[in-house]
N, C-alpha and C positions, 0 to 999 in steps of 0.2 A: 795261673793260666791253666792248671791242670783240668779243670771242668771243660775247657774248650779244646784240648788237645785229643785228637782222634787216635794217633798212633805215632810211633817213633821209628825211624828207618835210617840206619847208618848214621846215627847221631843227629838226625834232622827231625824236628817235630812237625807233624802234619796236623793242620788245624781242622777241626770238624766243620765243614761248610754248612751243615743244618744249623748249628749254633750261630754261625756268621750271618746267615740269612735272617734268623729270628731277631738278632741284635740290630741288624741293618734296617729292617722294617720298623722296629720300635724307635730307633733313632731318627729315621725319616719322618715318622709321624710326629715326634716331639719338635723337630725343626720346622715342620710345616705349620704347626700351631704358633710358633714364635714368629715366623714370617707373616702369618695371617694377622697377628696382632699389631703388625707395623714396626717391630723392633728389628734392630740390626744384629747380624751374625758375623763375627770376625773369623776369617779363614786364616790359619797359620800353618805354613809349610815351607820351611827353609832348607830342607834337604834338596840336593841336586836333582833327585829323581822326581821330586813333587813340585818343584818351583813352577814350571810352565803350566802343569795341569791345574794347580790350585789358583793361579792368577787368571787363567782363562775361564775357569768355571765360576769364580767369584764375580768377575766382570760381566758374565752372562746374566746374572740376576742382580747386578748392581749392589754388591756387598763388599765391604772393606776386606783387605787381605794384607798379609805380611809374608813376603817370600825371600827377602834378602837377609836381613839380620833382625833378630828381636832386640830392641833397645831396652835396656834395664829401666823399669819404671814407666814403660809405655801405657800401662793401665793404672798403677798405683800413683804415678806422678803425671796424670793425663793433662793437667793444665799447662805444665811446662812443655809438653810435646805439642799441644795445640798452638802455643806461641811459635814454635819452630815451623809448624805447618803454615801459619798465617804469614810468617816472614817469607817462606818459599812462595806463597801465593802472591805476596806483594811484589817480589822480585820478578815473577812471571808478568805481572800486570805492567810494571814499569818497562820491561823489555818489549812488551807488546805495543804500548802507546807511544814509544819513542822518547821516554823521559830520560834515558841514558845517553842520548846524543850529546848532551852537554858535558858528560864526564870524560875522563881520559880513557884511552884504550886499555891500559893496565887495570884500572878500576872495573871497567866493564867486564874484562876477562875474569877477574877475581870473582865478581858476583855471579857470573855465568857458571863458573866451576862450582861455587857454593850451591847454587840452584840445582845443578845436576846431581850433586852428592846428596842433597836433601830429598830430591825427588826419587832417587834410587832406593832410599830407606823408607821414606814417608809418603811416597806417591800413592800407595794403596789405601792409606787411611786419611787421605786429604779431605774427603767428604764425610768423615765420621765426626759428627759434632758432640757426641757425648760417649760415655763408656758403653760398649756393646752389651746386649742382653745374654749373649752366648758366645762360646768359642768352639770352633771345629778344628782339631788339631790333628796333624798327620805325624805320627810317631811321638807319643807323649814322653818317651825317654829323651829324645833329641831336643824337645821343646819344654824342658822341665822348668825354666824360668817363667815362661808364659802361663804354665799350668799353676805354678805357685802364686803368681799375681792374681790369676783368676779365683783361685781358692780363697785368697785373702780378701777379695772383694765380694765373695759369694755370687760369683757369676757361674751360670750353668755351663758345664764342660762336656764336649763330645770329642771322642778321640778314637783313632785307628790304633789298636793295641796288638803288638806282636808278642811272640812267646817269651821275649826277654824283658817284658814290662809287667807291671802290676795293674790289672784292670779296675781295682778298687780306687785308684787315684782319681778316676774321672766319674762323672755322673752317668754317662752313657758310653759304654765301650763297644767297639766293634772288633772282634778278633779277626785279624787278617794279616797278610804279609805286607809290612810297610816299607819294604825295600824294592819291591817289583813295581815297575812303572805301570804295567797293565792292571795290577791289583788296585793301585792308588786311583787309576783312571776310572775303573768300573764303580768303585765305592763313591768317589767324589761326584761322578756324573749322576748317580742314583740320588745322592743327597740334593744336588742342585735341582734335579727334576722335581723333587717333592717341595722344595722351597719355591720354585717357580709356580707350582699348583697353588701354594698358599697365598702367594702374591696375587695370582689371578683371581682367586676367590675373594680376596680383600677388595680388589678393584671392582668386582661384580657387585659386591655388597654396597660399596660407595655409590655406584651408578644407581642401584635400586633406591637407596636413601635419597639421592638427588631427585629422581622422578617423583618419589612420594612427596618430597618437599614442594616441588613444583605444582603437583596436583592439589596439595592443601592450600598453596598460595592462590591458585586459580579458584578454588571453591570458596575461599574467604572473600576474594574480590567480587565473585558472582553474588554471594549473600549480601555483601555490602551494597551492591548495586541494586538488588531487589528491594532491600530495606529502604534505600533512598527513594526508589520509585513509589513504594507504598506510602512513605510519609508525604510525598508530593501529591499523591492522589487524595489523601486524607485532608490535606490543606485546602485543596481546590473545592472538595465537597463542603467543607465548613464555610467557606467564603460564599458559595451559591446560596445556602440556606439563609445566611444573614441578609443578603440582598433581596430576598423574596418577602420580607416583612417580619422576621422573627426578632429583629433587633430592637434596641430601645427607640421610642418615638413612633413605632407603628403598632397598629392594633389597638389594644386596650391599655396603653400606657397613659401617662398624664396628658390631658387634652385630647385624648383619642376620641371617645364618643362625641364630645362637643364639637370637635374639629371636623367630624365626618357627617354632621347634620342629624344627630340622634334626637330623642325626645327631650324637650326643654323642661326644666323644673321651674315651678312658680317661685317668684321671689317674694319675700314679705313686702306687703304694702301695695299689692295690686297686680295687675296683669302686665303692667310695663310702664315705662315713664312716658310713653307717647299717648296712649288712648285707652286705658283700662278703666276700672271702676275705682281707682285710687283717688286720693285727694286732688281735686282739680280736674277730674276726668270723668264725672258722673254725666247722667242724662239731663239734657236741658228741658 
């Protein structure tokens, strides 16, 4: 932490706020890109000073959070944790639709207590369907188990680092006081504002894509309709020319000139069978 320490006074290290500002802006930009891509960011802050702030800020942007106790294996053994979450949700559903009316009072009380206990620890990750893309940690020294699991799974880590911690343990470090409530609130609110911007940009891009898709569909329908009308016009034109006498049996086809009274050809043997100069038809 030596590069981030401005001075020391009466045994207390003073952090350089210029370095804090630079690191905070870099961290916010990276988290904004992650949120814009649609991935989840897990907020971790189980310290007494950070619990309320972290939970409130995470709920504001609809992100998962852990503020009570980090369960060992919450990331590395995520499938088992998901089973516990599903059990909690099934108990909630059964309590809501009246399925527990037929069980005894003691069983109902036991299930209710189990649900409350699980909701206290797992309530923040109930909507987390898969391993998150990043972790935002308040006090990486206090949350060393979460940091170790994230490193094992190659998850990007962001952390508030005090003078008693090593900033090299996280991918993006924010040098700041992680014991003061005001310091935690300022940093977390700034981070959440950047995440909210990323989510807003993602929604705007989705709306634009939807409008373009609708316009393309309208253009396709219009082109298909015009093509159908052109084909119908062509069919009517061909039908009119056939009726006017260009088809077989009209004009100079077989039997045409003879049938319409054209010049007759002489047949061998006279002018005709009735009264020509042929046999039996001469002058008397």
